[in-house]
C-alpha positions in Angstrom: -13.0 -16.9 -27.0 -11.9 -13.2 -29.0 -9.1 -11.3 -27.9 -9.3 -7.6 -26.7 -8.9 -5.3 -29.8 -7.1 -2.1 -29.3 -8.9 0.3 -31.6 -8.6 4.4 -31.5 -11.1 5.5 -28.7 -14.1 8.0 -29.2 -15.3 8.1 -26.1 -13.9 9.2 -22.9 -11.0 6.8 -21.4 -11.5 4.1 -19.5 -13.7 4.3 -16.1 -12.3 2.0 -14.9 -8.3 4.1 -15.2 -6.9 4.6 -11.9 -7.1 8.0 -10.7 -5.6 9.0 -7.1 -8.4 9.2 -4.7 -8.9 12.8 -3.0 -7.2 12.2 0.9 -10.0 12.0 3.7 -10.2 14.9 6.1 -10.8 13.5 9.8 -13.7 15.8 11.5 -13.4 18.3 13.8 -16.1 19.0 16.3 -17.4 22.0 16.1 -17.1 22.9 19.7 -13.3 22.2 19.1 -10.9 25.2 19.3 -8.4 25.7 16.2 -4.6 26.4 17.6 -3.9 29.1 15.6 -0.8 31.7 14.8 3.1 31.2 15.0 2.5 28.4 17.7 0.1 26.7 16.4 2.4 23.3 15.5 3.6 23.1 19.1 -0.1 23.2 20.6 -1.0 20.1 18.1 -2.3 17.9 20.7 -1.6 14.1 20.1 -4.4 11.8 18.1 -5.6 8.8 19.6 -4.2 6.7 16.7 -0.5 8.3 18.4 -1.3 8.1 21.7 -2.1 4.2 21.3 1.2 3.3 19.2 3.1 5.3 22.2 1.6 3.0 24.6 1.9 -0.1 22.8 6.0 0.8 22.0 6.3 1.7 25.3 5.0 -1.1 26.5 7.2 -3.5 24.1 10.1 -1.6 25.3 9.3 -1.7 29.1 9.8 -6.3 28.9 13.6 -5.8 28.3 15.8 -4.8 31.1 16.9 -1.0 31.0 20.5 -1.7 29.4 19.1 -4.0 26.3 16.6 -1.4 26.3 19.1 1.2 25.3 20.5 -0.8 23.1 17.4 -1.6 21.1 16.6 1.9 21.2 20.0 2.8 20.4 19.9 0.9 17.1 16.3 1.2 16.2 16.2 4.6 16.0 16.3 5.0 12.5 13.8 2.5 11.6 11.1 3.1 14.9 7.9 4.9 14.3 7.6 8.5 14.5 5.1 11.6 15.5 6.0 14.4 13.6 4.8 17.4 13.9 2.1 19.6 11.8 4.1 20.9 8.6 7.6 19.0 9.8 9.6 16.6 7.8 10.6 13.3 9.4 13.9 10.8 8.5 14.4 9.3 5.3 13.3 6.4 4.9 15.4 4.6 1.3 14.4 1.5 -0.2 16.8 -0.6 -2.6 16.2 -2.3 -6.2 15.5 -5.1 -4.6 12.8 -4.2 -2.1 11.2 -1.8 -4.3 11.1 -5.1 -6.9 8.9 -6.6 -4.1 7.2 -3.3 -3.4 5.7 -2.1 -7.0 4.3 -5.2 -7.8 2.2 -4.8 -4.3 1.0 -1.2 -5.3 0.4 -2.3 -9.1 -2.2 -4.5 -7.5 -3.6 -1.6 -5.4 -3.3 0.6 -8.9 -5.7 -1.3 -10.6 -8.5 -1.3 -8.5 -8.0 -4.5 -6.6 -8.0 -5.5 -3.4 -4.4 -6.9 -2.4 -6.3 -8.9 0.7 -9.2 -10.7 -1.5 -6.8 -10.7 -4.5 -5.1 -14.5 -6.1 -1.4 -14.7 -5.7 -0.2 -14.1 -8.8 -3.0 -11.3 -9.2 -5.0 -11.5 -12.5 -5.1 -10.0 -15.9 -7.5 -6.4 -15.6 -9.6 -5.4 -18.6 -9.9 -2.3 -20.1 -13.0 -0.6 -22.0 -13.5 2.3 -23.5 -16.7 1.8 -25.6 -15.5 -1.0 -28.3 -11.6 -0.7 -27.6 -10.1 -3.2 -25.0 -6.6 -3.7 -23.1 -5.6 -6.2 -21.4 -3.5 -5.3 -18.5 -1.5 -7.9 -16.6 -1.2 -6.6 -13.6 1.0 -9.0 -12.6 4.0 -8.6 -14.3 4.1 -4.6 -13.9 7.9 -3.7 -12.9 10.4 -0.9 -12.3 13.9 0.1 -13.3 16.1 2.7 -11.3 18.2 4.9 -12.8 19.8 8.4 -11.5 16.6 10.6 -11.1 13.9 8.6 -12.8 11.8 5.6 -12.3 10.6 3.7 -15.3 7.5 1.1 -14.8 7.1 -1.8 -17.8 3.8 -2.5 -17.8 2.6 -5.7 -19.5 -0.2 -5.6 -22.0 -1.5 -7.5 -25.1 -4.3 -6.9 -27.6 -5.3 -8.7 -31.0 -3.3 -5.9 -32.8 0.1 -6.8 -31.1 0.1 -9.7 -29.3 1.9 -9.5 -25.6 3.6 -6.7 -25.7 5.9 -4.3 -23.3 4.9 -0.5 -22.4 7.3 1.5 -20.6 6.4 4.7 -18.3 9.5 6.9 -17.3 8.6 9.5 -14.4 11.4 12.0 -14.1 11.8 12.6 -10.2 14.7 13.9 -8.3 18.1 13.0 -7.8 20.9 13.4 -4.7 22.3 16.3 -6.2 18.8 17.9 -8.1 16.0 17.6 -5.6 12.7 18.2 -6.8 10.6 18.1 -3.8 7.6 16.5 -4.5 7.2 17.8 -8.2 7.7 15.0 -10.8 6.8 15.0 -14.8 6.8 12.9 -17.8 6.9 11.8 -21.2 2.6 12.7 -23.0 3.3 9.3 -24.4 4.4 6.0 -22.9 6.8 3.5 -24.9 5.5 0.6 -27.0 3.3 -0.5 -30.1 2.0 2.6 -31.1 -1.8 1.7 -31.5 -1.1 0.8 -27.9 0.2 3.5 -27.0 -1.7 6.2 -29.0 -4.6 4.9 -27.8 -4.2 4.3 -24.2 -1.2 6.9 -23.1 -3.6 8.7 -20.7 -4.9 5.7 -18.7 -1.3 4.0 -18.4 0.5 6.8 -17.5 -2.2 7.2 -15.1 -1.8 3.4 -13.8 2.2 4.3 -14.0 1.7 7.3 -11.7 -0.6 5.5 -9.0 1.1 3.2 -9.0 3.9 4.8 -7.8 2.3 7.2 -5.6 1.0 4.2 -3.5 4.4 2.8 -3.6 6.0 5.7 -1.9 2.7 6.7 0.2 3.9 3.3 1.9 6.9 4.2 2.3 6.3 7.5 4.2 3.3 6.4 6.0 5.6 3.6 7.5 8.0 5.8 9.0 4.8 7.0 11.2 2.2 9.7 11.8 1.0 13.4 12.6 -0.1 14.5 16.2 -3.4 12.9 14.2 -3.1 9.8 13.8 -2.3 10.4 10.3 0.0 8.2 8.1 2.9 10.6 7.2 2.6 11.8 3.6 5.5 12.0 0.3 7.4 15.2 0.6 10.1 14.5 -1.3 11.5 12.1 -3.8 15.1 11.4 -4.8 16.3 8.5 -6.8 19.4 6.3 -8.3 20.2 3.6 -9.4 21.3 2.0 -5.7 17.9 2.8 -4.8 15.0 4.9 -3.9 15.0 7.8 -1.3 11.2 8.8 0.6 11.4 12.1 2.5 8.2 11.7 4.5 6.3 14.6 6.2 3.1 15.4 8.5 0.5 17.6 6.5 0.0 21.8 7.9 -2.7 21.8 10.4 -4.9 23.4 8.2 -4.5 20.5 6.1 -5.4 18.0 8.9 -8.7 19.8 10.2 -9.8 21.2 7.1 -9.4 25.5 8.3 -7.1 27.8 7.8 -5.2 29.1 11.2 
């Protein structure tokens, strides 16, 4: 079997390049009035998902005696799912480097367009094609390294000219001393063999960013939901060598309903 070759593409980047999907918007009945004015956050109603989650949590806690329940609620106050009003932020959630080491490979599978539920472990390599140009991306080997204010993703790839190689994409984020909110940036080219990074830089950067986006969105979503039952989104990201911290927030009401107040 002929090994994939990497040559300068003459057309658009591969259609298999992962791109962030547009978030779906909940449908709004035409008869449902949208709260307007300064008090709109306080007027927002809890969606079915939030209601059911609250009921299940209440029922679970009701199985405990009063003293034990108070101890559990107090001890888990920082990790229990919460419902956040539109436009407000939730509790920061942090991951240690070893936690991220488990999360990034899972996110890399989704970013590659594979379904984690039906993908074997370890996941197979993915072949990117652009006309006659091909690059083999070894999804199972994607790893992340943390430093103060940055995340560096290492992506193992292979082509005929280089054989097995590593490509690194560094994304600059905020740090506790210099927070940047949700703003991140990266170099215009990854680091790695020239024949690969010159021909596939856009696709590799998009893949790395999508992997980080999926991972941090999962962290934000685990904190809780907005009042409509949708998972919280990432409002800010701070990184040090000791870990990654995500600040979740609920979407503004107009983003949830697709209607301006």
